[in-house]
N, C-alpha and C positions, 0 to 999 in steps of 0.2 A: 596457588590455585585453590579454590574452595573445594572441600570434599563433602559429598552428600551421602547420607545413609540410604541404602537401597532396601526396600521392603520386598523380599523375594516370595512372600507368602501370597499376597494379593496381586492379581494381574493388573497391568496398567489400564487406565480408563478406556483407551481405544480398543483393547481386547474384550471389554465388557459389552461393547455394542455402540460405540460412538466416540466422537472426539471429547477430550476433557472439557469440562465446563469451567468458565472463569467467573468469579464474582464481579460485581460492578466496579469495585475499587481497583482490582487487578486489570480489568478491561480498560478502565480510564488511564491507568498508569502505562499500560502497553500502548494504547493509542497515542498518548502524549509523546512517549519516547519515539515511536515510529514517525510521528509528525516532525519532531526535531531533527531526526536523521535525514528525512526526506527534504526538509527545508534547507538544511546545511548543504546537502548534495545539490539541490536544485540551484542554490545561489552561486555555487562554484563551478558548475558545468555549463558550457555553452549549448545552445539548442542545435542539434545536428541539422545539416543542410537538408536532408531528406524530410525532416519534420517541418522546416521552414517552407519548403516547397509545397507540402501538403496544406499548410495553413494558408499560403497564398492562393492555391487552387480553391480552397473553401471560400476564401474572401471573394474571389472572382465570381464564383457561383452565386454567392449571396447577393452581390451587386446585380448580376444578371436577373435574378429572381425579383429583386426590388424594382428594376426597370420594367420588367414584363408585367408586374402586378399592379 
């Protein structure tokens, strides 16, 4: 496991008055990593029946609105 040095003199950024700020490169790296994890999980997990039911209800409402309009 990696060991990190801790600076005990300066407070963490959240204690200063807000969340830590990430530079563009770090934000992009974090975003790509999260997308990869999400896509792998999404590809291997079935859609729960409750969500399928909600999608079907939405589809029926859309069809009814199209017929009425």
